[in-house]
C-alpha positions, 0 to 999 in steps of 0.5 A: 416909945413910938409906934406909928400903926398903919393897915389898910395897903394892898392891891385894888385895881383903877377906880377902886377905894382904899383906906387906910389906918394909923394908929399911933402910942407912946408916952406925949403930952400931945399930939400936933400934926398927922399926914401920910407921905408917899414913895413910888418905885423910882420917886422920893416921898411926897406928901400925900394928905396932913391934918392938924390936931383942931381939923385943918387939911393940906391935900397935895394937889393930884388928890385932891377930891379923890382921897380923904384925911381924917381924924378919928381921935386924937392919936389914930387918922385914915386916909379913904382913897377913891377913885384910884388911879396906878399912878397911886402906887406906892409906899405909904407912910404915915408920920404924927407929930408928936411932944414928948415930955422933956424931948423937943417936938419931933416927928417919927414915922411908921414903917408904912404899907404897900397900896398897889393899883393896877390898871 
C-alpha cells in the first residue's frame, strides 16, 4: 500500500516561513515526479511546485522566488516557503508518481496539511 505523509504545516504571520515535508512509502519499482499542490478556500487545487527524479523543478508563477522544492531522497521532498502571504493560505497536498510491480504509472496523494498565513 502506498502512503504519502506530509508534515510541517501550521499558522504563521505574513512574511514568515514554513517548511513542509513529504515522505512516500510503499512497494514500488520507481518513483518519478513528486510535488506539491494546494487548494485554498473555495478554490480549485493548483500546482505549487514539482521535482523530477533527476532534480528538474517547476514552479507556479505565484511562488517563484519565494518557495523552493528539494528532494532529499528518492522518496522524500521538502518545500521551503519564505515570504509567506495571506494568499498562500491553503491545504497543501503532496503527490508522487509511482511505478508499482505489475501496474502502470499512477499518481498518489497525501491527506494534506493546512497552511494558514495571517495578515
